[in-house]
PDB file of N, CA, C and O in Angstrom:
ATOM      1  N   MET A   1       0.773  -1.148  -0.081  1.00  0.00           N
ATOM      2  CA  MET A   1       0.490   0.085  -0.081  1.00  0.00           C
ATOM      3  C   MET A   1       0.788   1.308   0.120  1.00  0.00           C
ATOM      4  O   MET A   1       0.119   2.234  -0.337  1.00  0.00           O
ATOM      5  N   PRO A   2       1.989   1.475   0.938  1.00  0.00           N
ATOM      6  CA  PRO A   2       2.874   2.693   0.275  1.00  0.00           C
ATOM      7  C   PRO A   2       3.201   2.949  -0.710  1.00  0.00           C
ATOM      8  O   PRO A   2       2.878   4.011  -1.242  1.00  0.00           O
ATOM      9  N   ALA A   3       4.183   1.780  -1.452  1.00  0.00           N
ATOM     10  CA  ALA A   3       4.175   2.004  -2.007  1.00  0.00           C
ATOM     11  C   ALA A   3       3.217   2.697  -3.871  1.00  0.00           C
ATOM     12  O   ALA A   3       3.692   3.361  -4.792  1.00  0.00           O
ATOM     13  N   VAL A   4       2.114   2.237  -3.714  1.00  0.00           N
ATOM     14  CA  VAL A   4       1.780   2.744  -4.481  1.00  0.00           C
ATOM     15  C   VAL A   4       1.146   4.225  -3.754  1.00  0.00           C
ATOM     16  O   VAL A   4       0.928   4.972  -4.708  1.00  0.00           O
ATOM     17  N   LEU A   5       0.914   4.660  -2.959  1.00  0.00           N
ATOM     18  CA  LEU A   5       0.979   6.295  -2.047  1.00  0.00           C
ATOM     19  C   LEU A   5       2.415   7.190  -2.249  1.00  0.00           C
ATOM     20  O   LEU A   5       2.567   8.398  -2.069  1.00  0.00           O
ATOM     21  N   ILE A   6       3.463   6.125  -2.706  1.00  0.00           N
ATOM     22  CA  ILE A   6       4.707   7.023  -3.004  1.00  0.00           C
ATOM     23  C   ILE A   6       4.505   7.009  -4.629  1.00  0.00           C
ATOM     24  O   ILE A   6       5.001   8.056  -5.043  1.00  0.00           O
ATOM     25  N   ALA A   7       3.985   6.258  -5.693  1.00  0.00           N
ATOM     26  CA  ALA A   7       3.797   6.353  -6.892  1.00  0.00           C
ATOM     27  C   ALA A   7       3.150   7.358  -7.129  1.00  0.00           C
ATOM     28  O   ALA A   7       3.506   8.176  -7.977  1.00  0.00           O
ATOM     29  N   ILE A   8       1.525   7.529  -6.047  1.00  0.00           N
ATOM     30  CA  ILE A   8       0.511   9.192  -6.607  1.00  0.00           C
ATOM     31  C   ILE A   8       1.717   9.964  -6.490  1.00  0.00           C
ATOM     32  O   ILE A   8       2.301  10.652  -7.327  1.00  0.00           O
ATOM     33  N   LEU A   9       1.902   9.787  -5.631  1.00  0.00           N
ATOM     34  CA  LEU A   9       2.801  11.075  -5.256  1.00  0.00           C
ATOM     35  C   LEU A   9       3.957  12.177  -5.361  1.00  0.00           C
ATOM     36  O   LEU A   9       4.382  13.275  -5.002  1.00  0.00           O
ATOM     37  N   ARG A  10       4.163  10.820  -6.269  1.00  0.00           N
ATOM     38  CA  ARG A  10       5.334  11.132  -7.312  1.00  0.00           C
ATOM     39  C   ARG A  10       4.945  11.736  -8.428  1.00  0.00           C
ATOM     40  O   ARG A  10       5.373  12.827  -8.805  1.00  0.00           O
ATOM     41  N   TRP A  11       4.002  10.959  -9.083  1.00  0.00           N
ATOM     42  CA  TRP A  11       3.113  11.485 -10.306  1.00  0.00           C
ATOM     43  C   TRP A  11       2.606  12.821  -9.700  1.00  0.00           C
ATOM     44  O   TRP A  11       2.688  13.858 -10.358  1.00  0.00           O
ATOM     45  N   PHE A  12       2.083  12.799  -8.450  1.00  0.00           N
ATOM     46  CA  PHE A  12       1.182  14.391  -8.423  1.00  0.00           C
ATOM     47  C   PHE A  12       2.274  15.579  -8.738  1.00  0.00           C
ATOM     48  O   PHE A  12       2.225  16.460  -9.596  1.00  0.00           O
ATOM     49  N   ILE A  13       3.389  15.269  -7.639  1.00  0.00           N
ATOM     50  CA  ILE A  13       4.702  16.068  -7.839  1.00  0.00           C
ATOM     51  C   ILE A  13       5.211  16.491  -8.849  1.00  0.00           C
ATOM     52  O   ILE A  13       5.320  17.705  -9.022  1.00  0.00           O
ATOM     53  N   GLY A  14       5.655  15.567  -9.778  1.00  0.00           N
ATOM     54  CA  GLY A  14       5.997  15.596 -11.130  1.00  0.00           C
ATOM     55  C   GLY A  14       5.092  16.693 -12.086  1.00  0.00           C
ATOM     56  O   GLY A  14       5.560  17.532 -12.857  1.00  0.00           O
ATOM     57  N   PHE A  15       3.550  16.404 -11.772  1.00  0.00           N
ATOM     58  CA  PHE A  15       2.593  17.250 -12.895  1.00  0.00           C
ATOM     59  C   PHE A  15       3.043  18.220 -12.633  1.00  0.00           C
ATOM     60  O   PHE A  15       3.560  19.008 -13.425  1.00  0.00           O
ATOM     61  N   SER A  16       2.894  18.383 -11.099  1.00  0.00           N
ATOM     62  CA  SER A  16       3.095  20.017 -10.206  1.00  0.00           C
ATOM     63  C   SER A  16       4.113  20.682 -10.747  1.00  0.00           C
ATOM     64  O   SER A  16       4.086  21.903 -10.900  1.00  0.00           O
ATOM     65  N   ILE A  17       4.713  20.228 -10.952  1.00  0.00           N
ATOM     66  CA  ILE A  17       6.576  21.220 -11.398  1.00  0.00           C
ATOM     67  C   ILE A  17       6.480  21.067 -12.959  1.00  0.00           C
ATOM     68  O   ILE A  17       7.426  21.475 -13.633  1.00  0.00           O
ATOM     69  N   ALA A  18       5.428  20.519 -13.548  1.00  0.00           N
ATOM     70  CA  ALA A  18       5.984  20.706 -14.603  1.00  0.00           C
ATOM     71  C   ALA A  18       5.131  21.402 -15.534  1.00  0.00           C
ATOM     72  O   ALA A  18       5.206  21.479 -16.760  1.00  0.00           O
ATOM     73  N   LYS A  19       3.994  22.079 -14.414  1.00  0.00           N
ATOM     74  CA  LYS A  19       2.404  22.835 -14.708  1.00  0.00           C
ATOM     75  C   LYS A  19       3.002  24.101 -14.304  1.00  0.00           C
ATOM     76  O   LYS A  19       2.609  25.134 -14.846  1.00  0.00           O
ATOM     77  N   VAL A  20       4.008  24.136 -13.314  1.00  0.00           N
ATOM     78  CA  VAL A  20       4.215  25.326 -13.014  1.00  0.00           C
ATOM     79  C   VAL A  20       5.317  26.103 -13.958  1.00  0.00           C
ATOM     80  O   VAL A  20       5.294  27.305 -14.223  1.00  0.00           O
ATOM     81  N   VAL A  21       6.501  24.927 -14.499  1.00  0.00           N
ATOM     82  CA  VAL A  21       7.369  25.559 -15.371  1.00  0.00           C
ATOM     83  C   VAL A  21       6.614  25.830 -16.346  1.00  0.00           C
ATOM     84  O   VAL A  21       6.756  26.988 -16.739  1.00  0.00           O
ATOM     85  N   MET A  22       5.874  25.233 -16.889  1.00  0.00           N
ATOM     86  CA  MET A  22       4.964  25.722 -17.991  1.00  0.00           C
ATOM     87  C   MET A  22       4.473  26.997 -18.008  1.00  0.00           C
ATOM     88  O   MET A  22       4.219  27.463 -19.118  1.00  0.00           O
ATOM     89  N   SER A  23       4.315  27.544 -17.227  1.00  0.00           N
ATOM     90  CA  SER A  23       3.048  28.606 -17.009  1.00  0.00           C
ATOM     91  C   SER A  23       3.967  29.769 -17.065  1.00  0.00           C
ATOM     92  O   SER A  23       3.912  30.829 -17.687  1.00  0.00           O
ATOM     93  N   LEU A  24       5.004  29.163 -16.070  1.00  0.00           N
ATOM     94  CA  LEU A  24       6.069  30.408 -15.893  1.00  0.00           C
ATOM     95  C   LEU A  24       6.983  30.384 -17.384  1.00  0.00           C
ATOM     96  O   LEU A  24       7.805  31.297 -17.465  1.00  0.00           O
ATOM     97  N   ALA A  25       6.925  29.590 -18.366  1.00  0.00           N
ATOM     98  CA  ALA A  25       7.928  29.736 -19.193  1.00  0.00           C
ATOM     99  C   ALA A  25       6.940  30.607 -20.242  1.00  0.00           C
ATOM    100  O   ALA A  25       7.392  31.520 -20.934  1.00  0.00           O
ATOM    101  N   VAL A  26       5.700  30.247 -20.259  1.00  0.00           N
ATOM    102  CA  VAL A  26       4.048  31.110 -20.976  1.00  0.00           C
ATOM    103  C   VAL A  26       4.516  33.104 -21.311  1.00  0.00           C
ATOM    104  O   VAL A  26       4.739  34.014 -22.110  1.00  0.00           O
ATOM    105  N   GLY A  27       4.316  32.382 -19.157  1.00  0.00           N
ATOM    106  CA  GLY A  27       4.361  33.751 -19.393  1.00  0.00           C
ATOM    107  C   GLY A  27       5.403  35.365 -19.203  1.00  0.00           C
ATOM    108  O   GLY A  27       5.238  36.582 -19.122  1.00  0.00           O
ATOM    109  N   ILE A  28       6.691  34.153 -19.209  1.00  0.00           N
ATOM    110  CA  ILE A  28       8.102  35.149 -19.871  1.00  0.00           C
ATOM    111  C   ILE A  28       7.821  35.667 -21.025  1.00  0.00           C
ATOM    112  O   ILE A  28       7.756  36.850 -21.359  1.00  0.00           O
ATOM    113  N   VAL A  29       7.571  34.204 -21.931  1.00  0.00           N
ATOM    114  CA  VAL A  29       7.688  34.502 -23.120  1.00  0.00           C
ATOM    115  C   VAL A  29       6.230  35.646 -23.597  1.00  0.00           C
ATOM    116  O   VAL A  29       6.326  36.452 -24.522  1.00  0.00           O
ATOM    117  N   SER A  30       5.420  35.536 -23.053  1.00  0.00           N
ATOM    118  CA  SER A  30       4.566  36.626 -23.739  1.00  0.00           C
ATOM    119  C   SER A  30       4.541  37.872 -23.313  1.00  0.00           C
ATOM    120  O   SER A  30       3.878  38.702 -23.936  1.00  0.00           O
ATOM    121  N   TYR A  31       5.386  38.287 -21.973  1.00  0.00           N
ATOM    122  CA  TYR A  31       5.623  39.473 -21.318  1.00  0.00           C
ATOM    123  C   TYR A  31       7.290  40.172 -22.182  1.00  0.00           C
ATOM    124  O   TYR A  31       7.552  41.375 -22.187  1.00  0.00           O
ATOM    125  N   THR A  32       8.261  39.019 -22.871  1.00  0.00           N
ATOM    126  CA  THR A  32       9.529  39.644 -23.523  1.00  0.00           C
ATOM    127  C   THR A  32       8.544  40.274 -24.825  1.00  0.00           C
ATOM    128  O   THR A  32       8.625  41.459 -25.151  1.00  0.00           O
ATOM    129  N   ILE A  33       7.166  38.837 -25.834  1.00  0.00           N
ATOM    130  CA  ILE A  33       7.381  39.714 -26.959  1.00  0.00           C
ATOM    131  C   ILE A  33       5.878  41.466 -26.435  1.00  0.00           C
ATOM    132  O   ILE A  33       5.481  42.359 -27.184  1.00  0.00           O
ATOM    133  N   ILE A  34       5.517  41.199 -24.884  1.00  0.00           N
ATOM    134  CA  ILE A  34       4.560  42.097 -25.546  1.00  0.00           C
ATOM    135  C   ILE A  34       5.638  43.294 -24.820  1.00  0.00           C
ATOM    136  O   ILE A  34       5.013  44.352 -24.885  1.00  0.00           O
ATOM    137  N   GLN A  35       6.532  43.462 -24.386  1.00  0.00           N
ATOM    138  CA  GLN A  35       7.445  44.094 -23.925  1.00  0.00           C
ATOM    139  C   GLN A  35       8.269  44.938 -25.066  1.00  0.00           C
ATOM    140  O   GLN A  35       8.463  46.154 -25.036  1.00  0.00           O
ATOM    141  N   TYR A  36       8.813  43.810 -26.314  1.00  0.00           N
ATOM    142  CA  TYR A  36       9.295  43.983 -27.448  1.00  0.00           C
ATOM    143  C   TYR A  36       8.446  45.039 -27.932  1.00  0.00           C
ATOM    144  O   TYR A  36       8.736  46.228 -27.799  1.00  0.00           O
ATOM    145  N   PHE A  37       7.367  44.608 -28.510  1.00  0.00           N
ATOM    146  CA  PHE A  37       6.277  45.615 -28.750  1.00  0.00           C
ATOM    147  C   PHE A  37       5.898  46.912 -28.333  1.00  0.00           C
ATOM    148  O   PHE A  37       5.709  47.843 -29.116  1.00  0.00           O
ATOM    149  N   PHE A  38       5.787  46.978 -27.109  1.00  0.00           N
ATOM    150  CA  PHE A  38       5.636  48.418 -26.420  1.00  0.00           C
ATOM    151  C   PHE A  38       6.675  49.445 -26.659  1.00  0.00           C
ATOM    152  O   PHE A  38       6.266  50.600 -26.775  1.00  0.00           O
ATOM    153  N   ASP A  39       8.259  49.176 -26.775  1.00  0.00           N
ATOM    154  CA  ASP A  39       9.260  49.412 -26.354  1.00  0.00           C
ATOM    155  C   ASP A  39       9.598  49.834 -28.217  1.00  0.00           C
ATOM    156  O   ASP A  39      10.314  50.760 -28.597  1.00  0.00           O
ATOM    157  N   LYS A  40       8.791  48.778 -29.172  1.00  0.00           N
ATOM    158  CA  LYS A  40       9.139  49.781 -30.340  1.00  0.00           C
ATOM    159  C   LYS A  40       7.965  50.722 -30.714  1.00  0.00           C
ATOM    160  O   LYS A  40       8.041  51.450 -31.704  1.00  0.00           O
ATOM    161  N   TYR A  41       7.238  50.704 -30.174  1.00  0.00           N
ATOM    162  CA  TYR A  41       6.263  52.000 -30.360  1.00  0.00           C
ATOM    163  C   TYR A  41       6.515  53.298 -29.644  1.00  0.00           C
ATOM    164  O   TYR A  41       6.531  54.492 -29.942  1.00  0.00           O
ATOM    165  N   ILE A  42       6.720  52.498 -28.483  1.00  0.00           N
ATOM    166  CA  ILE A  42       7.441  54.147 -27.338  1.00  0.00           C
ATOM    167  C   ILE A  42       8.242  55.128 -28.650  1.00  0.00           C
ATOM    168  O   ILE A  42       7.912  56.213 -29.129  1.00  0.00           O
ATOM    169  N   ASN A  43       9.297  54.303 -28.928  1.00  0.00           N
ATOM    170  CA  ASN A  43      10.245  54.698 -29.330  1.00  0.00           C
ATOM    171  C   ASN A  43      10.137  55.710 -30.596  1.00  0.00           C
ATOM    172  O   ASN A  43      10.788  56.722 -30.859  1.00  0.00           O
ATOM    173  N   LEU A  44       8.780  54.883 -31.477  1.00  0.00           N
ATOM    174  CA  LEU A  44       8.542  55.653 -32.498  1.00  0.00           C
ATOM    175  C   LEU A  44       7.382  56.813 -32.118  1.00  0.00           C
ATOM    176  O   LEU A  44       7.142  57.646 -32.992  1.00  0.00           O
ATOM    177  N   ALA A  45       6.794  56.877 -31.084  1.00  0.00           N
ATOM    178  CA  ALA A  45       6.230  58.014 -31.215  1.00  0.00           C
ATOM    179  C   ALA A  45       6.958  59.113 -30.294  1.00  0.00           C
ATOM    180  O   ALA A  45       6.666  60.308 -30.298  1.00  0.00           O
ATOM    181  N   LEU A  46       8.003  58.484 -29.463  1.00  0.00           N
ATOM    182  CA  LEU A  46       8.937  60.067 -28.898  1.00  0.00           C
ATOM    183  C   LEU A  46       9.995  60.410 -29.760  1.00  0.00           C
ATOM    184  O   LEU A  46      10.638  61.406 -29.428  1.00  0.00           O
ATOM    185  N   GLY A  47      10.471  59.571 -31.230  1.00  0.00           N
ATOM    186  CA  GLY A  47      10.824  60.136 -32.232  1.00  0.00           C
ATOM    187  C   GLY A  47       9.853  60.909 -33.001  1.00  0.00           C
ATOM    188  O   GLY A  47      10.526  61.678 -33.688  1.00  0.00           O
ATOM    189  N   GLN A  48       8.790  61.069 -33.201  1.00  0.00           N
ATOM    190  CA  GLN A  48       7.828  62.009 -33.669  1.00  0.00           C
ATOM    191  C   GLN A  48       7.528  63.037 -32.815  1.00  0.00           C
ATOM    192  O   GLN A  48       7.188  64.163 -33.178  1.00  0.00           O
ATOM    193  N   ILE A  49       7.682  62.570 -31.411  1.00  0.00           N
ATOM    194  CA  ILE A  49       7.470  64.228 -31.159  1.00  0.00           C
ATOM    195  C   ILE A  49       8.709  64.833 -31.106  1.00  0.00           C
ATOM    196  O   ILE A  49       8.799  65.880 -31.746  1.00  0.00           O
ATOM    197  N   SER A  50       9.849  64.393 -30.416  1.00  0.00           N
ATOM    198  CA  SER A  50      10.817  64.966 -31.133  1.00  0.00           C
ATOM    199  C   SER A  50      10.562  65.966 -32.191  1.00  0.00           C
ATOM    200  O   SER A  50      10.891  67.084 -31.793  1.00  0.00           O
ATOM    201  N   LEU A  51      10.039  65.969 -33.537  1.00  0.00           N
ATOM    202  CA  LEU A  51       9.916  67.060 -34.400  1.00  0.00           C
ATOM    203  C   LEU A  51       9.348  67.696 -34.319  1.00  0.00           C
ATOM    204  O   LEU A  51       9.196  68.589 -35.153  1.00  0.00           O
ATOM    205  N   MET A  52       8.515  67.540 -32.914  1.00  0.00           N
ATOM    206  CA  MET A  52       7.651  69.381 -32.991  1.00  0.00           C
ATOM    207  C   MET A  52       8.107  70.393 -32.558  1.00  0.00           C
ATOM    208  O   MET A  52       7.467  71.398 -32.248  1.00  0.00           O
ATOM    209  N   GLY A  53       9.590  70.185 -32.475  1.00  0.00           N
ATOM    210  CA  GLY A  53       9.969  71.857 -31.400  1.00  0.00           C
ATOM    211  C   GLY A  53      10.192  72.165 -30.282  1.00  0.00           C
ATOM    212  O   GLY A  53      11.089  71.931 -29.473  1.00  0.00           O
ATOM    213  N   ASP A  54       8.802  73.022 -30.299  1.00  0.00           N
ATOM    214  CA  ASP A  54       8.720  73.617 -29.179  1.00  0.00           C
ATOM    215  C   ASP A  54       7.150  73.070 -27.784  1.00  0.00           C
ATOM    216  O   ASP A  54       6.583  73.542 -26.799  1.00  0.00           O
ATOM    217  N   VAL A  55       7.134  72.122 -28.443  1.00  0.00           N
ATOM    218  CA  VAL A  55       5.893  71.387 -28.009  1.00  0.00           C
ATOM    219  C   VAL A  55       6.493  69.812 -27.498  1.00  0.00           C
ATOM    220  O   VAL A  55       5.657  69.013 -27.076  1.00  0.00           O
ATOM    221  N   ALA A  56       7.897  69.421 -27.549  1.00  0.00           N
ATOM    222  CA  ALA A  56       8.612  68.360 -27.393  1.00  0.00           C
ATOM    223  C   ALA A  56       8.928  68.860 -25.641  1.00  0.00           C
ATOM    224  O   ALA A  56       8.732  68.284 -24.570  1.00  0.00           O
ATOM    225  N   ALA A  57       9.683  70.634 -26.129  1.00  0.00           N
ATOM    226  CA  ALA A  57      10.305  70.889 -24.973  1.00  0.00           C
ATOM    227  C   ALA A  57       9.459  71.159 -23.844  1.00  0.00           C
ATOM    228  O   ALA A  57       9.729  71.199 -22.644  1.00  0.00           O
ATOM    229  N   LEU A  58       8.288  71.350 -24.517  1.00  0.00           N
ATOM    230  CA  LEU A  58       7.512  71.327 -23.387  1.00  0.00           C
ATOM    231  C   LEU A  58       6.876  70.255 -22.035  1.00  0.00           C
ATOM    232  O   LEU A  58       6.690  70.231 -20.818  1.00  0.00           O
ATOM    233  N   MET A  59       6.718  69.409 -23.352  1.00  0.00           N
ATOM    234  CA  MET A  59       6.904  67.822 -23.104  1.00  0.00           C
ATOM    235  C   MET A  59       7.868  67.508 -22.468  1.00  0.00           C
ATOM    236  O   MET A  59       7.193  66.653 -21.894  1.00  0.00           O
ATOM    237  N   ALA A  60       8.979  67.374 -21.950  1.00  0.00           N
ATOM    238  CA  ALA A  60      10.007  66.839 -21.322  1.00  0.00           C
ATOM    239  C   ALA A  60      10.187  68.066 -20.296  1.00  0.00           C
ATOM    240  O   ALA A  60      10.767  67.840 -19.235  1.00  0.00           O
ATOM    241  N   ILE A  61       9.747  69.254 -20.555  1.00  0.00           N
ATOM    242  CA  ILE A  61       9.279  70.116 -19.045  1.00  0.00           C
ATOM    243  C   ILE A  61       8.666  69.026 -18.062  1.00  0.00           C
ATOM    244  O   ILE A  61       8.985  68.620 -16.945  1.00  0.00           O
ATOM    245  N   ALA A  62       7.500  68.683 -19.089  1.00  0.00           N
ATOM    246  CA  ALA A  62       6.557  67.628 -17.878  1.00  0.00           C
ATOM    247  C   ALA A  62       6.729  66.041 -17.978  1.00  0.00           C
ATOM    248  O   ALA A  62       5.953  65.138 -17.668  1.00  0.00           O
ATOM    249  N   GLN A  63       7.892  66.019 -18.468  1.00  0.00           N
ATOM    250  CA  GLN A  63       7.997  64.296 -18.291  1.00  0.00           C
ATOM    251  C   GLN A  63       6.880  63.426 -19.033  1.00  0.00           C
ATOM    252  O   GLN A  63       6.194  62.719 -18.294  1.00  0.00           O
ATOM    253  N   LEU A  64       6.705  63.405 -19.929  1.00  0.00           N
ATOM    254  CA  LEU A  64       4.993  63.134 -20.571  1.00  0.00           C
ATOM    255  C   LEU A  64       5.991  61.695 -21.003  1.00  0.00           C
ATOM    256  O   LEU A  64       5.358  60.665 -21.238  1.00  0.00           O
ATOM    257  N   ASP A  65       7.547  61.643 -21.102  1.00  0.00           N
ATOM    258  CA  ASP A  65       7.865  60.894 -21.398  1.00  0.00           C
ATOM    259  C   ASP A  65       7.608  59.434 -20.575  1.00  0.00           C
ATOM    260  O   ASP A  65       7.100  58.367 -20.918  1.00  0.00           O
ATOM    261  N   HIS A  66       8.240  59.945 -19.263  1.00  0.00           N
ATOM    262  CA  HIS A  66       8.078  58.797 -17.781  1.00  0.00           C
ATOM    263  C   HIS A  66       7.111  58.687 -18.280  1.00  0.00           C
ATOM    264  O   HIS A  66       7.020  58.081 -19.348  1.00  0.00           O
ATOM    265  N   ALA A  67       6.091  59.227 -17.682  1.00  0.00           N
ATOM    266  CA  ALA A  67       4.347  58.832 -17.533  1.00  0.00           C
ATOM    267  C   ALA A  67       3.977  57.808 -18.694  1.00  0.00           C
ATOM    268  O   ALA A  67       3.351  56.766 -18.499  1.00  0.00           O
ATOM    269  N   ILE A  68       4.500  58.294 -20.066  1.00  0.00           N
ATOM    270  CA  ILE A  68       3.534  57.145 -21.358  1.00  0.00           C
ATOM    271  C   ILE A  68       4.933  55.340 -20.493  1.00  0.00           C
ATOM    272  O   ILE A  68       4.797  54.126 -20.340  1.00  0.00           O
ATOM    273  N   SER A  69       5.517  55.895 -20.355  1.00  0.00           N
ATOM    274  CA  SER A  69       6.501  54.774 -19.978  1.00  0.00           C
ATOM    275  C   SER A  69       6.170  53.717 -18.565  1.00  0.00           C
ATOM    276  O   SER A  69       6.356  52.525 -18.321  1.00  0.00           O
ATOM    277  N   VAL A  70       5.401  55.253 -17.596  1.00  0.00           N
ATOM    278  CA  VAL A  70       5.001  54.234 -16.418  1.00  0.00           C
ATOM    279  C   VAL A  70       3.742  53.405 -17.360  1.00  0.00           C
ATOM    280  O   VAL A  70       4.072  52.255 -17.648  1.00  0.00           O
ATOM    281  N   VAL A  71       2.399  53.820 -17.857  1.00  0.00           N
ATOM    282  CA  VAL A  71       1.245  53.482 -18.303  1.00  0.00           C
ATOM    283  C   VAL A  71       1.746  52.048 -19.052  1.00  0.00           C
ATOM    284  O   VAL A  71       1.376  50.924 -18.715  1.00  0.00           O
ATOM    285  N   PHE A  72       2.554  52.325 -20.005  1.00  0.00           N
ATOM    286  CA  PHE A  72       3.356  51.085 -21.224  1.00  0.00           C
ATOM    287  C   PHE A  72       3.286  50.235 -20.374  1.00  0.00           C
ATOM    288  O   PHE A  72       2.466  49.322 -20.280  1.00  0.00           O
ATOM    289  N   GLY A  73       4.681  50.656 -19.303  1.00  0.00           N
ATOM    290  CA  GLY A  73       4.908  49.291 -18.348  1.00  0.00           C
ATOM    291  C   GLY A  73       3.790  48.596 -17.167  1.00  0.00           C
ATOM    292  O   GLY A  73       3.923  47.423 -16.817  1.00  0.00           O
ATOM    293  N   ALA A  74       2.722  49.457 -16.633  1.00  0.00           N
ATOM    294  CA  ALA A  74       1.313  48.856 -16.158  1.00  0.00           C
ATOM    295  C   ALA A  74       0.468  47.706 -17.204  1.00  0.00           C
ATOM    296  O   ALA A  74      -0.205  46.728 -16.880  1.00  0.00           O
ATOM    297  N   LEU A  75       0.776  48.217 -18.478  1.00  0.00           N
ATOM    298  CA  LEU A  75       0.249  47.594 -19.525  1.00  0.00           C
ATOM    299  C   LEU A  75       0.266  46.250 -19.891  1.00  0.00           C
ATOM    300  O   LEU A  75      -0.448  45.371 -20.374  1.00  0.00           O
ATOM    301  N   SER A  76       1.912  46.565 -19.250  1.00  0.00           N
ATOM    302  CA  SER A  76       2.905  44.896 -20.065  1.00  0.00           C
ATOM    303  C   SER A  76       2.645  43.978 -18.901  1.00  0.00           C
ATOM    304  O   SER A  76       2.175  42.842 -18.966  1.00  0.00           O
ATOM    305  N   ILE A  77       3.031  44.656 -17.795  1.00  0.00           N
ATOM    306  CA  ILE A  77       2.398  43.733 -16.659  1.00  0.00           C
ATOM    307  C   ILE A  77       1.158  42.962 -16.351  1.00  0.00           C
ATOM    308  O   ILE A  77       1.026  41.887 -15.765  1.00  0.00           O
ATOM    309  N   LYS A  78       0.265  43.777 -16.895  1.00  0.00           N
ATOM    310  CA  LYS A  78      -1.126  43.415 -17.217  1.00  0.00           C
ATOM    311  C   LYS A  78      -0.892  42.450 -17.736  1.00  0.00           C
ATOM    312  O   LYS A  78      -0.720  41.535 -16.931  1.00  0.00           O
ATOM    313  N   GLY A  79      -0.766  42.105 -19.000  1.00  0.00           N
ATOM    314  CA  GLY A  79      -0.761  41.056 -20.251  1.00  0.00           C
ATOM    315  C   GLY A  79       0.055  40.000 -19.954  1.00  0.00           C
ATOM    316  O   GLY A  79      -0.154  38.880 -20.422  1.00  0.00           O
ATOM    317  N   PHE A  80       1.118  40.293 -19.097  1.00  0.00           N
ATOM    318  CA  PHE A  80       2.015  39.308 -18.481  1.00  0.00           C
ATOM    319  C   PHE A  80       1.258  38.216 -16.738  1.00  0.00           C
ATOM    320  O   PHE A  80       1.551  37.229 -16.064  1.00  0.00           O
ATOM    321  N   MET A  81       0.507  38.995 -16.789  1.00  0.00           N
ATOM    322  CA  MET A  81      -0.222  38.499 -15.540  1.00  0.00           C
ATOM    323  C   MET A  81      -2.458  37.406 -16.358  1.00  0.00           C
ATOM    324  O   MET A  81      -3.184  36.473 -16.014  1.00  0.00           O
ATOM    325  N   ILE A  82      -2.420  38.345 -17.315  1.00  0.00           N
ATOM    326  CA  ILE A  82      -3.240  37.498 -17.783  1.00  0.00           C
ATOM    327  C   ILE A  82      -2.869  36.433 -19.066  1.00  0.00           C
ATOM    328  O   ILE A  82      -3.703  35.753 -19.665  1.00  0.00           O
ATOM    329  N   ALA A  83      -1.742  36.457 -19.269  1.00  0.00           N
ATOM    330  CA  ALA A  83      -1.043  35.240 -19.858  1.00  0.00           C
ATOM    331  C   ALA A  83      -0.852  33.887 -19.193  1.00  0.00           C
ATOM    332  O   ALA A  83      -0.851  32.787 -19.745  1.00  0.00           O
ATOM    333  N   THR A  84      -0.702  34.148 -18.009  1.00  0.00           N
ATOM    334  CA  THR A  84      -0.460  33.348 -16.977  1.00  0.00           C
ATOM    335  C   THR A  84      -1.187  33.270 -16.550  1.00  0.00           C
ATOM    336  O   THR A  84      -1.011  32.144 -16.083  1.00  0.00           O
ATOM    337  N   LYS A  85      -2.290  33.627 -16.141  1.00  0.00           N
ATOM    338  CA  LYS A  85      -3.763  33.289 -15.929  1.00  0.00           C
ATOM    339  C   LYS A  85      -4.208  31.889 -16.900  1.00  0.00           C
ATOM    340  O   LYS A  85      -4.377  30.706 -16.606  1.00  0.00           O
ATOM    341  N   ILE A  86      -4.285  32.523 -17.963  1.00  0.00           N
ATOM    342  CA  ILE A  86      -3.977  31.397 -19.197  1.00  0.00           C
ATOM    343  C   ILE A  86      -3.846  30.100 -19.363  1.00  0.00           C
ATOM    344  O   ILE A  86      -4.554  29.169 -19.747  1.00  0.00           O
ATOM    345  N   ALA A  87      -2.290  30.327 -18.810  1.00  0.00           N
ATOM    346  CA  ALA A  87      -1.374  28.868 -18.741  1.00  0.00           C
ATOM    347  C   ALA A  87      -2.013  27.995 -17.642  1.00  0.00           C
ATOM    348  O   ALA A  87      -2.679  26.960 -17.658  1.00  0.00           O
ATOM    349  N   VAL A  88      -1.528  28.858 -16.634  1.00  0.00           N
ATOM    350  CA  VAL A  88      -2.472  27.992 -15.430  1.00  0.00           C
ATOM    351  C   VAL A  88      -3.512  27.470 -15.427  1.00  0.00           C
ATOM    352  O   VAL A  88      -3.517  26.274 -15.135  1.00  0.00           O
ATOM    353  N   GLY A  89      -4.604  28.035 -15.696  1.00  0.00           N
ATOM    354  CA  GLY A  89      -5.849  27.608 -16.250  1.00  0.00           C
ATOM    355  C   GLY A  89      -6.922  27.774 -15.144  1.00  0.00           C
ATOM    356  O   GLY A  89      -7.831  27.056 -14.729  1.00  0.00           O
ATOM    357  N   ALA A  90      -6.437  29.059 -14.820  1.00  0.00           N
ATOM    358  CA  ALA A  90      -7.169  30.214 -13.710  1.00  0.00           C
ATOM    359  C   ALA A  90      -8.438  30.657 -14.306  1.00  0.00           C
ATOM    360  O   ALA A  90      -8.452  31.292 -15.360  1.00  0.00           O
ATOM    361  N   ARG A  91      -9.674  30.290 -13.559  1.00  0.00           N
ATOM    362  CA  ARG A  91     -10.975  31.112 -14.097  1.00  0.00           C
ATOM    363  C   ARG A  91     -11.135  32.444 -13.194  1.00  0.00           C
ATOM    364  O   ARG A  91     -10.880  32.491 -11.990  1.00  0.00           O
ATOM    365  N   GLY A  92     -11.728  33.806 -14.195  1.00  0.00           N
ATOM    366  CA  GLY A  92     -11.723  34.902 -13.189  1.00  0.00           C
ATOM    367  C   GLY A  92     -10.977  35.770 -13.172  1.00  0.00           C
ATOM    368  O   GLY A  92     -11.053  36.632 -12.296  1.00  0.00           O
TER     369      GLY A  92
END
């Protein structure tokens, strides 16, 4: 009887570890992809803003580029959390 319990416990632990590793891998890959595209579009937007002259100077004084980075960082973290939930199979 103990041999059966040990076999079941080994299977359960192996399955749990595989599930955790898989969900982390999906989360990291999705975060990397999201971050790549956000960085690309942030750099494009900042490049266009720099062509505006005086408006760009006012935006720099107001630190609008930092605000945009914070918002996009929050969006990328939210995307990472959603992708990880989907990988784990959590509801809600």
